C-alpha positions as CSV (number, residue, x, y, z in Angstrom):
1,X,19.5,8.2,-21.9
2,X,21.3,7.7,-18.6
3,X,20.3,11.1,-17.4
4,X,16.6,10.3,-18.0
5,X,17.0,7.0,-16.1
6,X,18.5,8.8,-13.1
7,X,15.7,11.4,-13.2
8,X,13.1,8.6,-13.2
9,X,14.9,7.0,-10.2
10,X,14.9,10.3,-8.3
11,X,11.2,10.8,-9.1
12,X,10.3,7.3,-7.9
13,X,12.3,7.9,-4.7
14,X,10.6,11.2,-4.1
15,X,7.2,9.7,-4.7
16,X,7.9,6.9,-2.2
17,X,9.1,9.5,0.4
18,X,6.0,11.6,-0.2
19,X,3.7,8.5,0.2
20,X,5.4,7.4,3.4
21,X,5.5,10.9,4.9
22,X,1.8,11.6,4.2
23,X,0.2,8.5,5.8
24,X,-1.1,7.8,9.3
25,X,-1.1,4.0,8.9
26,X,1.7,3.3,6.5
27,X,1.9,1.2,3.3
28,X,2.9,-2.4,2.8
29,X,5.7,-3.2,0.4
30,X,3.2,-4.8,-1.9
31,X,1.0,-1.6,-1.9
32,X,3.9,0.7,-2.5
33,X,4.9,-1.5,-5.4
34,X,1.4,-1.4,-6.9
35,X,1.1,2.4,-6.5
36,X,4.6,3.2,-7.9
37,X,5.2,0.4,-10.4
38,X,8.5,-0.3,-8.6
39,X,9.3,-3.9,-7.9
40,X,9.1,-5.1,-4.3
41,X,12.9,-5.8,-4.0
42,X,13.5,-2.2,-5.2
43,X,11.1,-0.9,-2.6
44,X,13.2,-2.6,0.1
45,X,16.3,-1.0,-1.4
46,X,14.7,2.4,-1.3
47,X,13.7,2.0,2.3
48,X,17.2,1.0,3.2
49,X,18.6,4.0,1.4
50,X,16.1,6.3,3.1
51,X,17.2,5.0,6.5
52,X,20.9,5.4,5.6
53,X,20.4,9.1,4.8
54,X,18.5,9.9,7.9
55,X,14.8,9.0,7.5
56,X,13.4,7.3,10.5
57,X,10.9,4.6,9.4
58,X,8.3,3.0,11.5
59,X,7.1,-0.5,10.7
60,X,3.8,-1.6,12.2
61,X,1.9,-4.7,11.0
62,X,4.2,-4.9,7.9
63,X,3.3,-1.3,6.9
64,X,5.9,1.4,6.7
65,X,5.8,5.1,7.2
66,X,8.3,7.9,7.7
67,X,8.0,9.4,11.2
68,X,11.1,11.6,11.3
69,X,14.2,12.9,9.4
70,X,17.6,13.3,11.0
71,X,20.0,15.2,8.7
72,X,22.9,13.6,10.4
73,X,22.0,10.0,11.3
74,X,25.5,8.9,12.4
75,X,26.2,11.9,14.6
76,X,29.1,13.0,12.3
77,X,28.3,16.6,11.8
78,X,29.7,18.0,8.6
79,X,31.5,21.3,8.8
80,X,29.1,24.2,8.4
81,X,25.9,22.2,9.2
82,X,24.0,22.9,12.3
83,X,23.7,20.2,14.9
């Protein structure tokens, strides 16, 4: 059961990433919540997680979108990974 829960969490995160990557104008937290069925507090958590792993988000008029991805957001290059 826990494995299924984790799969659903991953699927939700990927769906949000896809939505935010494939929009010119962005989505509000409320709209993302409506589309995905994920609570608004959880949407904020996902956005924070995305930023912490290297996604660059743009917020304009309370709408979010992904504008870039940095594999190494903190500048700490791991051994074997290109800069």
